[in-house]
Every structure is written in structure tokens, then in C-alpha cells.
N, C-alpha and C positions, 0 to 999 in steps of 0.2 A: 479626856485622853491623857495618857501618860507619856511623856517625852523624857527620855534619859539621853544625854549625849556627853561622850568624852571630849575634853577641851585642855588646852594648855595656854597659860597667860602669855607664852612666848610666841604664839601662832597667830599671825594677823588674820589668816583665814577663819580662825576660830571666833575672833572678836566680829569680824564682817559677817559670817554666818549666823552667829548668834543674834546680831542686830536685824538680819533679814528675817529670822524666825519671828522675833518679837514683833515686827512690823507686820508680818503676815498675819499672826494672831489678832493684832489689833484691827487690821483691815476686815477680818472676818468675824470680828466680835465675838472671839472665842475666849476671852480672858478667864472667864468664870468657869470654864469647863476644862482648863488645863492644869495638870501637875507635872512641873519641869524640875528636873534635877540635873545638874552639872555634875560629872564625874571627873576625877583627876587623871591626867596623861601628861607626863613629862616628855617632850620631844627629846630632851637631851638630859637624862638623869645626871651626867657627869658634869653639868654646866657649872662654871664658877660662882663662887659667891660675890665676886667682885667684877667689876667692868674690866675687860681686857681688850677691847679694840672695837672699831667702828663697824657698823652694820654693812657697809659696802665691802671691806675688806674681808669680813666673814663670809659673805656671799660669794664673793670672787673664789676665794679658797675652797669653800664647800662644794661649790657646783662647777669649779673649773671654768670660770667666766673671766673675761678682761674686766678691768676696772669700769670701762664704759658699759660692757654688757650687765655687768652687776648692778650699776646704777640705773640702767634702763628698767631691769626687772624690779628693783626696789620702787622706782618712780610709778611703775604700773600697778603694783600693789597698793601704794598710797592713793592712786586715783580711784581705785576700786573702793577704798575705805571712804574716800570724800563722796563718791557716789552714793554710798549707803548712808550718808548724812553725818559722817563722823569727821573730826578735825584731826585726820590721820596723818602721822609724820614719821613714817616708817624708817626713814634714813636717819632720824635723830634717836632711834630707840637704842637702849644700853642693855644689851643682851646679859642676863645673869641667871643664876638658878631660880625656878619658880617652886621649889619644894615647900619653902615656909608659907608661900601665898596660898598654894593648895591646902595646907595644913589648917590655916586660918579660915579658908572657905568651909572646912569642915565644921570648925567652930560655929561660924556663923549660921550653918545648917540646923545646928541644934537650937538656935534662936528662931528658926522658921524660914521659909521658902523665900519670904520678901526680903529678909535680911541677908541671906545668902545671895541673892540677886543683886541686891544692893552694893555689896562688897565686890561682887565680880565685875560690875560696871566700873567701880572705883579702880580696881586693879587693871582692868584693861585700859581704861583711860589714863592711868598713871604711866603705863608702859607705852602705848602707841600715840597718845596724844601730848604727853607732857615729857616723854623721854627721861623717865625717872627708872631707876634700878630696883627691880621687885624682890632682891635679895637684901636690900637695905632696909634694916630694922625701923628706921625713922619714917621711910616712905610706907612701909607696912601699918605703922602706927597712925599715919594720917588717914591712909584709906580706911582703916577699920574704924577710927573715930568718926569719919565721915558717914559711915554705914551703921553707926549706932552701937557699936559693940563696947563693952566695958574695958577701959585700959587695962586696969590691973589684971583682968583675966587674960587679955592679950599678952601683956608681958609675962605672964606664968607659962603660956603656951609657948611663946618664942624662947624661953629659957629651958624648955623641956623637949621632950620627944613625943609630946602628945598629938595624938592624930597621925602620927606618922604611919602607924599601921593601917589605918582606915585609907589613907592615900596610896600606899602599896596594895591594898587589897583591890581598890579601882584598878590599878594597873595590872594586877594579874588577872582580873576579869576581862580586861581589854585584850590581853595576850591570848587568854583562853577562847574569846570570841573571835580571834583572827584579825583584830584591829591593830593596824600598823600605823595609821596616820589619823591626824584630826584636823577638823571636827567630824564626829561621828555620831549620827543621830539614830536613836531606836525609839519607834512609835509602838506604844502598847505591847511592848516586849516581843513584837513580832516583825515590824517592817524596819529595815536599816536603809538609812540613806548617808552614805559617805561624802564628805566634802561641804563645801560652803554654797549651797543653792542660793540663787537669786530670790528676792522677794515673790515675784510672780510664780517661779517655780515650786517655792515653799507653799505659797498659797494652794496650788494645785494639789501637793501632796496631802495637805491637811484636809482639803475639801473630799479628796477621794477616800481618805481613811474615815473621815466622818460619815460619809455616805455609804461606807461598806464596800466601796471597789477596791478589793484587797489585792486585784492582779497586778 
């Protein structure tokens, strides 16, 4: 089964949704039947390269919420993450551009899907569990090192515009497909699932597609 999904490292639902997908695959023993590819999608292409303010303040401004209302929503998202088994600390995130993180994911993809997946996990964990800035080169270097990428090659990419077009191509494809939010999953090039389904719901989707129940 081929699964492609648009995702952004700044999106908490993407980390949660990806985690549910992996657990569903594991529970159904489908690991050796899966071909999974993450596609780049920046929720905010204009995001700053440096941290400019607390998550609660950004939420309150973006959604027109009171401080208390913003904090309540953030706490709810963190609880969703913890229920997925993640050490999720959304209030501590330091929101920055994810463009370079996506470029490095393209580099990792050339090493193979396992390397790309390992890097994606490191980047999500850095952002949502450790409160690190994903536009910070030192953070990116630590994540790529943990995923097994060659450090000199990573420096080359960060010092250039390599893989920028690959990221933009993913985003153009999302626009052409009418994708305006992430995560957005496409199964076997035919069946689209927007949003972060729970593990049980994701298992049902996988079972239906595997069994040919395409309705």
C-alpha cells in the first residue's frame, strides 16, 4: 500500500496523526506492505527564522482568543499528544520557519525511507517534546546527526538552496489537489483522508483499503 501525506513540522496534529498511522500499521502487522512518503507543506511560509513569541500569545492573536482560552486549547492539544504516547509539550514550542527542516527531509529521503522517517521523528520530537527552534541550524544538525546523515552534506545543504524546489513542488502539488490543511493522507493515489484520525479510525481505513472496500 502506498501512503503519501502532506505534513508540516509546525503542526501538532501532523505529529499526532503520523503517530496514530504508525501504531495502526504496527497493530495490523502491515509494516512490510507499506510504502510511506511524507510531502512538504508549510502552514506559514512567511514564518520567521527566529523565535518571536510564546505559543499562547500566538494562539490568542491568531484565533481571537483570550489568554485563558488560548491556554485551554493548547493544553487540549498537548493532552491529545500525550494520549498518543508522546511527551507532548505544546505550550513550550518555539515557533519558527520549517523550510530548512523540509529541505533536509528531502535529503534524508535520498538515503531511503527509513532515514527520512528517522529524521522526521527527530524533528517532530525536537519541536514538540523539547521546545527547540526548527530554524536553528544547530538543532537541525543534532537531528540529522541522530538520524545518521552525513554532517558535511547537511552543512552543504544548509549553506545552499538545495532541495528548495523539491519542497516547493510538494506545496504546488498540494495546492493543485485542493489541500489547504495538514495532515492530509492519500492512500494508493485514490483515497484521501484529511486530518489526524485516531489510531482505531486509522486501522479501520487501512483494513478497508486492504480488503478492497473502496466506498
